[in-house]
C-alpha positions in Angstrom: -110.3 59.3 -178.9 -112.3 58.9 -182.9 -110.8 57.8 -185.8 -111.8 61.2 -187.6 -108.7 62.8 -186.0 -107.1 65.8 -187.6 -103.3 64.0 -188.4 -100.2 64.8 -190.4 -99.9 63.2 -193.7 -96.7 60.8 -193.9 -96.2 59.0 -197.0 -96.4 55.4 -196.3 -96.4 52.5 -199.3 -98.5 49.5 -199.5 -96.6 46.4 -197.2 -96.9 43.4 -199.4 -95.1 41.9 -196.6 -95.8 38.7 -195.3 -97.6 39.6 -192.6 -101.4 38.2 -192.3 -104.4 38.8 -190.9 -106.2 36.6 -188.3 -110.3 36.0 -187.5 -108.3 36.0 -183.9 -106.2 38.6 -183.9 -107.7 40.7 -181.1 -108.3 37.5 -179.0 -105.7 38.0 -176.4 -105.8 41.9 -176.4 -108.9 42.7 -176.7 -111.1 39.5 -176.9 -114.7 41.8 -176.6 -113.7 44.3 -179.2 -116.2 42.4 -182.0 -119.2 42.4 -179.2 -118.2 46.3 -178.5 -118.6 46.9 -182.3 -122.0 44.9 -182.9 -123.5 47.2 -180.6 -122.3 50.1 -181.7 -124.1 49.2 -185.1 -126.8 48.1 -183.9 -127.5 51.1 -181.3 -126.9 52.9 -184.1 -129.4 51.0 -187.0 -132.1 51.0 -184.2 -132.7 54.9 -184.3 -131.6 55.1 -188.3 -132.2 52.0 -190.8 -130.2 53.9 -193.7 -126.7 53.1 -191.3 -126.3 49.7 -193.2 -126.4 50.8 -196.8 -124.2 53.6 -194.9 -121.4 51.8 -193.4 -121.0 48.9 -196.3 -120.7 52.0 -199.0 -118.5 53.6 -196.9 -116.2 50.4 -196.4 -115.8 49.9 -200.1 -115.3 53.4 -200.3 -112.2 53.1 -198.2 -110.5 49.5 -199.4 -111.3 51.3 -203.1 -109.1 53.7 -203.3 -105.5 53.3 -200.8 -107.0 49.6 -199.3 -108.6 48.7 -196.6 -106.4 51.8 -194.5 -109.7 53.2 -192.9 -108.0 56.5 -194.8 -112.2 57.7 -195.6 -112.3 58.4 -192.0 -109.5 61.3 -191.7 -110.5 64.5 -191.7 -109.1 67.4 -194.0 -106.7 70.3 -192.8 -105.7 73.4 -194.0 -102.7 71.7 -195.8 -104.8 69.0 -196.7 -108.2 68.0 -198.8 -108.9 64.0 -197.5 -110.8 61.5 -198.6 -113.8 62.4 -197.0 -114.3 65.7 -198.9 -113.8 64.1 -202.2 -116.8 64.2 -204.6 -117.6 60.7 -205.1 -117.5 60.6 -200.9 -119.4 63.8 -199.9 -122.3 61.6 -199.6 -120.8 59.2 -197.3 -122.2 59.6 -193.5 -122.3 57.3 -190.6 -119.1 58.4 -189.3 -120.1 59.0 -186.1 -120.9 55.4 -186.0 -117.5 54.2 -186.4 -116.4 57.2 -184.0 -119.0 55.7 -181.4 -117.4 52.3 -181.3 -113.7 53.8 -181.6 -114.3 55.5 -178.4 -116.1 52.7 -176.7 -113.2 50.3 -177.5 -110.1 53.0 -176.6 -111.9 52.7 -173.2 -112.2 49.2 -172.8 -108.9 48.2 -174.8 -106.3 51.7 -175.2 -104.5 52.0 -178.5 -105.2 48.5 -179.9 -107.3 48.0 -182.3 -107.7 49.6 -185.5 -110.2 52.0 -186.9 -109.8 49.9 -190.0 -110.7 46.9 -188.6 -114.3 48.2 -186.9 -114.8 49.6 -190.3 -114.3 46.0 -191.7 -116.2 44.4 -188.7 -119.2 47.1 -188.9 -119.7 45.9 -192.0 -120.3 42.4 -191.6 -122.4 43.8 -188.7 -125.1 45.6 -190.6 -125.6 42.6 -193.6 -126.4 40.4 -191.1 -128.1 43.0 -189.1 -130.2 43.3 -192.3 -130.8 39.7 -192.0 -127.8 38.9 -194.5 -124.8 36.2 -194.2 -122.2 35.8 -192.1 -118.5 35.1 -191.7 -115.4 35.8 -190.1 -113.6 39.2 -190.1 -109.7 38.8 -190.6 -108.3 40.8 -188.6 -105.2 43.2 -187.9 -105.2 45.9 -190.4 -102.9 48.7 -189.6 -104.5 52.4 -190.0 -103.3 54.3 -192.9 -101.5 58.0 -192.7 -102.7 59.3 -196.2 -106.3 60.4 -197.8 -106.4 63.2 -200.5 -109.1 63.8 -202.1 -108.6 63.5 -205.8 -107.3 59.6 -205.3 -111.5 59.4 -205.2 -111.3 60.0 -208.9 -111.0 56.6 -208.9 -113.8 54.2 -207.7 -116.2 52.9 -209.8 -118.7 55.2 -211.3 -122.3 54.5 -211.6 -122.1 55.3 -215.2 -119.1 52.9 -216.0 -119.8 49.8 -217.7 -118.8 46.1 -217.1 -115.6 46.6 -219.0 -114.3 49.5 -217.0 -115.8 48.4 -213.5 -113.8 44.6 -214.6 -110.5 46.5 -215.1 -111.4 48.8 -211.8 -111.5 45.1 -209.8 -108.7 43.8 -211.0 -106.2 47.1 -210.4 -107.4 45.7 -206.5 -106.9 42.0 -206.7 -110.2 41.4 -207.3 -112.3 39.1 -210.3 -115.2 39.5 -211.9 -116.9 37.4 -209.8 -116.3 39.4 -207.1 -117.3 42.3 -208.7 -120.8 40.9 -209.6 -121.1 39.0 -205.9 -119.7 42.5 -204.6 -122.5 44.8 -206.0 -124.9 43.0 -204.8 -124.1 44.8 -201.4 -126.9 47.3 -203.6 -129.4 45.8 -202.2 -129.1 48.5 -198.9 -128.4 50.9 -201.1 -130.4 54.3 -202.5 -129.2 56.8 -204.9 -129.9 60.8 -205.7 -131.6 61.7 -209.4 -128.1 62.7 -210.3 -126.4 59.3 -210.4 -128.8 58.1 -212.6 -131.2 60.7 -214.8 -128.2 60.6 -217.8 -130.4 57.7 -218.3 -133.8 59.0 -218.8 -133.3 61.5 -221.0 -131.7 62.3 -224.3 -129.8 59.0 -223.4 -127.9 59.0 -226.9 -129.0 60.1 -230.8 -130.7 56.9 -231.4 -132.9 56.7 -228.2 -134.1 59.1 -225.6 -134.3 56.8 -222.5 -131.3 54.2 -222.2 -133.2 51.0 -224.0 -131.6 47.9 -221.5 -134.1 50.0 -218.9 -137.8 48.6 -218.4 -140.1 51.1 -219.7 -142.9 50.8 -217.1 -139.2 51.3 -214.2 -138.5 54.6 -216.9 -141.5 56.1 -216.3 -141.3 55.6 -212.9 -137.7 57.6 -212.4 -138.9 59.9 -214.6 -141.7 60.7 -212.0 -139.3 60.8 -209.4 -136.8 62.9 -210.7 -139.0 65.2 -212.7 -137.2 68.1 -215.0 -136.2 70.4 -213.6 -136.1 68.9 -210.7 -135.5 70.6 -207.4 -136.0 68.2 -204.6 -131.8 67.6 -203.4 -133.2 64.3 -201.6 -135.1 63.0 -204.8 -134.1 59.6 -206.0 -135.0 55.9 -205.8 -133.7 52.5 -203.9 -131.1 50.1 -205.7 -134.3 47.1 -205.1 -137.4 47.0 -203.7 -137.2 45.7 -200.5 -135.3 48.8 -199.8 -133.1 47.5 -195.7 -133.3 44.1 -195.8 -129.7 42.3 -197.2 -131.7 39.4 -200.0 -131.0 38.8 -203.5 -133.7 41.5 -204.7 -131.0 43.4 -206.2 -130.4 41.0 -209.0 -133.8 40.6 -209.7 -134.2 43.6 -210.5 -131.0 43.9 -212.6 -132.9 40.8 -214.6 -136.0 42.4 -215.2 -134.3 45.6 -216.7 -134.8 47.9 -213.9 -131.1 48.8 -212.4 -131.0 52.0 -211.4 -127.3 52.4 -211.8 -126.2 52.1 -215.5 -123.0 50.2 -213.4 -126.0 47.7 -212.2 -127.4 46.7 -215.5 -124.7 46.6 -217.7 -123.7 43.2 -216.0 -126.8 41.5 -217.8 -125.2 42.4 -220.7 -121.6 41.2 -220.2 -121.4 37.8 -221.2 -118.5 37.9 -218.7 -121.0 39.0 -215.7 -124.2 37.8 -217.0 -124.2 34.1 -216.0 -123.2 35.1 -212.9 -126.2 38.0 -212.1 -128.5 35.4 -213.5 -127.5 32.5 -211.0 -127.8 35.1 -207.9 -131.3 36.4 -209.3 -132.3 32.1 -208.9 -130.2 31.2 -205.6 -130.7 33.7 -202.7 -128.5 31.0 -200.5 -126.0 30.8 -203.5 -125.5 34.8 -203.5 -125.3 35.2 -199.6 -122.1 31.9 -199.3 -120.5 34.2 -202.2 -120.9 37.3 -200.6 -119.2 36.2 -197.4 -115.6 34.9 -199.6 -115.3 38.2 -201.6 -115.9 40.5 -198.5 -113.1 38.6 -197.0 -110.9 38.9 -200.4 -112.1 43.2 -200.9 -110.8 43.3 -196.7 -107.4 42.2 -197.9 -107.0 44.8 -200.7 -104.0 46.8 -199.9 -104.0 46.1 -196.0 -101.1 47.9 -194.6 -98.0 46.7 -192.5 -96.3 50.2 -191.5 -99.8 52.5 -190.2 -100.6 53.0 -187.0 -102.2 51.4 -183.2 -99.4 48.6 -183.1 -97.0 45.4 -184.0 -99.1 42.6 -185.8 -100.3 40.1 -188.9 -101.0 40.9 -191.7 -102.0 39.9 -195.1 -99.2 40.0 -197.8 -101.2 40.7 -200.7 -104.8 40.4 -201.8 -106.8 37.2 -201.5 -104.7 35.4 -199.5 -107.6 34.3 -197.5 -110.8 32.9 -198.7 -113.6 31.8 -196.7 -115.9 32.0 -198.7 -117.7 28.0 -200.4 -118.2 29.3 -204.2 -121.0 27.9 -206.7 -119.2 28.0 -209.6 -120.5 27.5 -213.6 -118.0 25.1 -216.1 -117.1 25.8 -219.3 -120.4 24.0 -220.3 -122.5 26.5 -218.6 -123.2 23.2 -215.0 -124.3 25.4 -212.5 -123.0 23.1 -208.7 -125.3 23.6 -205.8 -124.9 23.1 -202.4 -128.8 21.9 -201.8 -128.7 20.1 -205.2 -130.4 16.7 -203.5 -132.3 18.8 -201.0 -135.5 17.5 -203.0 -134.8 14.5 -204.6 -132.2 12.6 -202.1 -132.1 14.6 -198.6 -130.0 12.0 -196.7 -126.9 11.6 -199.0 -124.4 13.4 -197.4 -125.4 11.4 -194.2 -125.5 8.2 -195.8 -122.0 8.5 -197.5 -120.2 10.0 -194.3 -121.6 7.0 -192.5 -119.8 5.1 -195.1 -116.7 6.5 -194.5 -116.5 6.8 -191.2 -117.1 3.0 -191.0 -114.3 2.6 -194.0 -112.0 4.9 -191.9 -112.9 2.7 -188.5 -111.2 -0.4 -190.4 -108.6 0.9 -192.3 -106.6 4.0 -191.2 -105.5 4.5 -194.8 -108.6 5.0 -196.3 -108.9 9.0 -195.8 -105.4 9.6 -197.3 -106.8 6.7 -200.3 -109.6 9.0 -201.5 -108.3 12.0 -201.0 -105.9 11.2 -203.5 -108.4 9.7 -205.1 -110.7 12.6 -205.4 -107.4 14.7 -206.6 -106.4 12.0 -209.5 -109.9 12.4 -210.8 -110.5 15.1 -211.0 -106.7 16.1 -212.7 -107.6 14.1 -215.5 -111.0 15.1 -217.2 -112.3 16.6 -214.9 -114.6 15.0 -211.9 -116.2 13.3 -213.5 -115.4 10.3 -211.4 -114.1 8.8 -214.8 -111.3 7.2 -212.5 -113.6 5.0 -211.0 -114.6 3.0 -214.5 -113.2 -0.6 -214.8 -110.8 -1.3 -217.9 -112.7 -3.5 -221.0 -111.1 -5.6 -223.4 -111.3 -2.6 -226.4 -109.7 0.7 -223.6 -107.4 0.7 -220.8 -109.0 2.7 -218.4 -107.4 5.8 -216.1 -107.3 3.2 -212.9 -104.8 0.8 -214.9 -102.5 4.0 -216.1 -99.3 3.4 -214.6 -99.7 6.1 -212.3 -103.2 5.4 -210.8 -102.2 1.5 -210.8 -101.3 2.4 -206.2 -104.8 3.8 -205.7 -107.0 2.0 -203.5 -110.3 2.2 -201.6 -112.4 1.7 -205.2 -114.8 -0.5 -202.8 -115.6 2.2 -200.0 -117.8 4.2 -203.0 -118.5 1.5 -204.2 -120.4 0.6 -200.9 -122.1 4.5 -200.4 -123.5 4.2 -204.2 -125.1 0.6 -203.6 -126.1 2.3 -200.0 -127.6 5.4 -202.1 -129.2 3.6 -204.9 -131.5 2.3 -202.1 -132.5 5.0 -200.8 -132.7 7.3 -204.2 -132.1 5.5 -206.9 -130.3 6.8 -210.4 -130.4 10.0 -208.8 -126.5 10.3 -207.2 -123.6 10.7 -209.3 -120.6 9.2 -208.3 -118.3 11.6 -209.3 -120.5 13.7 -205.8 -120.3 10.8 -203.7 -116.0 11.2 -204.4 -115.8 14.8 -203.8 -118.1 15.0 -200.5 -116.1 11.5 -199.8 -113.4 13.6 -199.8 -114.4 16.3 -197.4 -115.7 13.5 -194.9 -112.3 12.3 -194.7 -110.6 15.6 -194.1 -113.3 16.0 -191.5 -112.6 12.4 -189.8 -108.9 13.3 -190.0 -108.9 16.8 -188.1 -109.4 18.7 -190.6 -111.3 21.9 -191.5 -114.8 21.1 -193.3 -116.9 23.5 -195.8 -120.2 23.0 -197.9 -119.5 20.1 -200.5 -120.9 21.8 -204.1 -123.1 19.2 -205.9 -124.6 18.1 -209.2 -122.2 16.4 -211.2 -122.8 14.0 -213.6 -120.6 11.4 -214.6 -118.0 11.1 -217.7 -118.7 8.5 -219.7 -114.8 8.2 -221.1 -111.6 7.2 -219.1 -107.9 6.5 -221.0 -104.9 5.1 -219.2 -102.5 7.3 -221.3 -104.6 10.4 -219.8 -102.9 9.9 -216.8 -100.0 10.7 -218.2 -100.8 14.6 -217.7 -100.8 14.1 -214.2 -98.5 16.7 -211.7 -95.1 13.7 -211.0 -93.9 13.5 -207.9 -89.9 14.8 -208.9 -92.1 18.0 -210.7 -90.4 21.7 -210.6 -92.6 24.3 -209.1 -93.3 25.7 -212.6 -93.7 23.0 -214.0 -96.5 22.1 -210.8 -98.0 26.0 -211.6 -98.2 25.6 -215.2 -99.8 22.4 -214.7 -102.4 23.7 -212.1 -102.8 26.7 -215.0 -104.2 24.1 -217.5 -107.3 23.8 -214.8 -108.1 26.8 -213.7 -106.7 26.6 -211.0 -103.8 29.4 -209.4 -100.5 29.0 -207.1 -102.6 29.3 -204.3 -104.5 26.2 -204.8 -101.1 24.5 -205.8 -99.8 25.3 -202.0 -103.0 24.8 -200.1 -103.8 21.5 -202.6 -99.8 20.3 -201.9 -101.2 20.6 -197.7 -103.7 17.2 -198.4 -99.9 15.9 -198.5 -100.3 15.7 -194.9 -102.8 12.7 -195.0 -100.2 10.5 -197.2 -97.5 8.4 -197.5 -95.0 7.1 -200.3 -93.1 3.9 -201.0 -89.5 4.2 -201.9 -89.4 4.2 -205.5 -90.7 7.6 -205.4 -88.0 9.3 -203.9 -84.8 6.9 -203.1 -83.3 9.2 -206.0 -83.0 11.8 -204.2 -81.0 10.0 -201.5 -77.8 8.0 -203.9 -76.3 9.3 -206.6 -78.5 12.5 -207.0 -75.8 14.5 -209.1 -72.5 14.9 -210.6 -72.0 17.3 -207.7 -74.0 16.2 -204.4 -74.8 12.0 -204.0 -77.5 13.2 -201.5 -80.0 15.8 -202.8 -79.3 19.1 -201.1 -82.6 20.7 -200.2 -82.9 17.8 -198.2 -82.3 17.8 -193.9 -78.8 15.4 -193.7 -80.4 14.1 -190.7 -83.8 13.2 -192.5 -81.6 11.6 -195.9 -80.2 9.6 -193.5 -83.2 8.4 -191.9 -84.5 7.5 -195.5 -81.7 5.8 -196.1 -82.2 3.5 -193.7 -86.1 3.2 -194.3 -85.0 2.4 -198.0 -82.0 0.8 -197.6 -79.9 0.5 -201.2 -80.8 -2.4 -202.8 -84.6 -2.2 -201.0 -86.6 -5.9 -201.1 -89.6 -4.4 -199.5 -91.6 -3.1 -202.3 -93.9 -1.8 -199.3 -91.4 0.3 -198.1 -91.7 4.2 -197.7 -92.4 6.6 -195.3 -95.5 9.5 -194.3 -95.6 12.2 -195.6 -95.5 14.3 -192.8 -94.7 12.8 -189.4 -98.3 13.1 -187.9 -99.0 10.1 -189.8 -102.4 10.5 -189.8 -104.3 13.2 -188.0 -104.7 16.3 -191.0 -102.7 19.4 -189.9 -100.2 21.7 -190.9 -97.4 19.8 -190.4 -96.3 19.1 -193.8 -95.2 22.7 -194.7 -93.6 22.6 -191.6 -91.8 19.9 -192.8 -90.8 21.4 -195.3 -89.1 24.7 -194.1 -87.2 22.2 -192.1 -86.3 21.0 -195.4 -87.7 17.4 -195.1 -90.7 17.7 -197.4 -90.5 13.3 -199.0 -90.3 14.0 -202.8 -89.0 16.6 -204.9 -92.6 18.0 -205.8 -93.3 18.9 -202.2 -89.6 20.7 -201.1 -89.5 22.8 -204.0 -92.3 24.5 -202.6 -90.2 26.2 -200.8 -87.2 27.1 -203.1 -89.8 28.9 -205.4 -90.3 32.5 -205.0 -93.7 32.3 -206.0 -95.1 29.6 -203.6 -92.2 30.0 -200.4 -94.4 32.6 -198.9 -97.6 30.4 -198.6 -95.8 27.9 -197.6 -94.5 29.5 -194.2 -96.9 31.1 -193.4 -99.5 27.7 -193.2 -96.2 26.4 -191.1 -96.9 29.0 -188.9 -100.3 29.1 -189.2 -102.5 26.0 -189.4 -105.5 28.1 -189.1 -104.2 30.3 -192.6 -104.5 26.6 -193.8 -107.8 25.4 -192.8 -109.3 28.5 -194.1 -107.4 28.4 -197.2 -107.8 24.3 -197.9 -111.9 24.0 -198.0 -112.1 26.7 -200.9 -108.9 24.9 -203.1 -111.1 22.0 -202.6 -114.4 23.6 -204.1 -112.4 24.8 -206.5 -110.3 22.0 -207.8 -113.8 20.7 -207.4 -115.5 22.6 -210.2 -112.7 21.8 -213.0 -114.4 20.1 -215.9 -117.6 20.1 -214.6 -119.9 18.4 -217.6 -122.9 18.7 -218.3 -124.2 15.8 -219.9 -122.6 13.6 -218.7 -124.6 10.2 -216.7 -125.8 8.8 -213.1 -123.8 6.0 -213.2 -126.3 2.8 -211.3 -122.8 1.3 -210.9 -120.0 3.2 -210.6 -117.0 1.0 -212.4 -119.3 0.7 -215.7 -120.7 2.8 -218.4 -124.6 2.8 -218.5 
């Protein structure tokens, strides 16, 4: 059985339902699936070094038409001209590699693994085999039943400008950053002269040659693509390292040697230039971003009602991000996971040892440090201004009403003291908090992620600014607006709220839900009645215990998805928690995280990276004492 068998074309719409892709989708039904695909791809690559570029391009072209549904593999029939015969796709090749993998999978796991998943896994494998990054491929796609050649006119063209490309990617739920990152797949590419020769002669009334082309490179291209050109196979590799997956593509774009207009235009647009330049400088950054972008691309238009088997699918593009982003602040500062590699290589070990010791003696330290990170980032950005002490002239953030319950400052102080002994005046307090927040999650049984570093410490800390922090009684709309103002999405809101799995709240934050809630209800009707009774016993009327309260989920000190399970059962302690189930924009994510802890873990790391990028300052300082501005 092969993926390109002729089929009757039946109209099937793309589903945006609540089904979810899963990295372990075939764990029980076909555990050897990835090994079989990898061997098929590896063997093909040994005999044909063009296979990586061809399969990677096939994946892009498949996902950009009707989503990642393997419709690009379907053969034309007398009644229908399929995608593979559309003009941009007639140069696609390597279909036999997918067919070979499918044949072997049918022998091992009949009618189990979709062709769409095979392409997605193969695309990852060719990148790895070419020296690029790896990532967990999410699986469970169905194969689409529609394939029409005329739909290929919607593929981005080599002659497209950046605005056209951004629009095309946006229509598929992909960002400008995804555009630049995925364009890096051209590091494996080759182009025939016909795709770029318009840049070489009679380019415009003012210029015979495209002025964005390096003159020497333009001369080289004219030599390879003479006029008239009789060699149909003449062309140019899209970077100088040919079959190696690296960041040379971006270096060439920066040098005016991008082969396509669509490549070179990325350097000329302010929305994309800085990303191109960042990737040209830092190959590790490009590799980290590419993995996440490929996961997002693989989520585009995933269908629920196709062929192969019933299963779990992505509700909409971008649900799962495995990226560990490096991001640029509005001021232009760039964070880097390896920022201290030369100046303080032991930084993470020192902070981790400090956090581990603190949590040994204080089981509340993880929740306290995680909350500290949130409250710091949500005021003036992640600048450690929450650590600054008040002075006679200024009441600082930590003394704002909502921050009076923050604690564990001494843990950050301890880490800073040790770092000053080892690497004086090097590591910012802001970076210490960000690393500590990751470490407390890991120590509590949660996921890990690469913490991006290079923040500066802010010099401003005002108690009145804490009035802008989200409140425990905020509605979903208020929370969405608050997160949006900080450049964070609805998905980030739901995901980061999961940090409450380590949280505890005092009665004062929720007892208004228990008695005299409204004129119609004595108790908040969104509360499970049995849970409400439990809370009333914990927080009796005329409560005199200022420390009385309740954990925000039932698992106490463990980082897990129980917080979401509680909300689904109407046991969200705070209104700001329970409201996430009542709003259509957030409900489906709450339910998805309640069902799949792994999904929550996959999302939480990237969301923490995005939170850590909020308001990063370039012109701050590195404090010697985290409590005092230098």
